[in-house]
C-alpha positions in Angstrom: 82.3 96.5 74.2 84.2 92.5 73.4 87.3 94.8 73.7 86.8 95.8 76.9 85.7 92.4 78.2 88.8 90.8 76.5 90.7 93.5 78.4 88.8 92.4 81.8 89.5 89.2 81.1 93.2 89.2 80.3 93.4 91.5 83.7 91.8 88.7 85.2 94.3 86.3 83.9 97.2 88.3 85.1 95.9 88.8 88.7 95.4 85.1 89.4 98.5 84.0 88.1 100.7 86.3 89.3 99.3 87.7 93.1 101.3 89.0 95.5 100.6 88.7 99.7 100.7 92.2 100.7 99.8 93.9 104.1 97.8 96.8 104.1 96.6 98.8 107.6 93.0 99.5 107.0 91.0 101.4 109.9 88.5 99.3 111.5 85.3 101.1 110.5 86.7 100.9 107.0 87.3 97.5 107.1 83.8 96.8 108.5 82.3 98.2 105.8 84.2 96.6 103.3 83.1 93.3 104.3 79.0 94.7 104.8 80.1 95.3 101.1 81.7 92.4 100.0 79.2 90.4 101.7 76.1 92.3 99.8 78.0 91.2 96.5 78.8 87.7 97.7 82.3 87.9 97.1 85.9 87.8 99.1 87.2 91.2 101.1 90.4 90.2 98.8 88.1 90.2 95.6 86.5 94.0 96.3 89.7 95.4 97.4 91.7 94.1 94.4 88.5 95.9 92.0 88.5 99.0 94.4 91.7 99.0 93.4 91.7 97.8 89.5 89.3 100.8 89.0 91.1 103.4 90.9 94.0 102.9 88.4 91.9 102.4 85.0 89.7 105.6 85.7 92.5 108.3 84.8 91.9 111.3 85.8 89.1 113.3 85.7 90.7 116.7 84.7 91.1 117.5 81.4 94.5 117.6 79.5 94.8 121.3 79.5 93.6 122.0 82.9 97.3 122.4 84.5 98.4 124.2 81.7 95.6 126.8 81.6 96.3 127.2 85.6 99.7 128.0 85.1 98.8 130.4 82.2 96.4 133.7 84.2 94.6 135.9 82.7 96.3 139.4 82.3 95.9 141.3 85.9 95.4 138.3 87.7 98.8 138.4 89.3 98.8 142.1 90.0 95.2 141.8 91.5 96.6 138.7 93.5 99.3 141.2 95.0 97.4 144.1 96.0 94.6 141.5 97.7 97.7 139.8 99.3 99.1 143.6 100.5 95.5 144.2 102.2 95.1 141.4 103.9 99.0 141.5 105.4 97.8 145.3 106.1 94.9 144.4 108.1 96.4 141.7 110.3 96.6 142.7 114.0 99.1 140.1 115.4 102.4 140.3 116.1 105.0 139.5 113.5 106.4 136.2 113.0 109.8 135.9 115.1 113.1 135.9 113.7 114.9 132.8 113.8 
């Protein structure tokens, strides 16, 4: 817990020391919601946006480390089943074939 607190303090110092003005275009309904949330939390709009970005960047991925590896290595027969399904779908189409350009 102390390490996390120290990290937050260090991040806070970095952001307060090296801020860069940035322009971001936010839709009006979203900006209104941000303003309401910032007022409810009694913080500035800027601070709320910085906190949201920090949370998004540091949260990491929700995917397990081997998620994409498992997707690439399909079970035996899956490719054949997918090809068979594609042929059945194409065989049932009733629209004209695409125009060759």
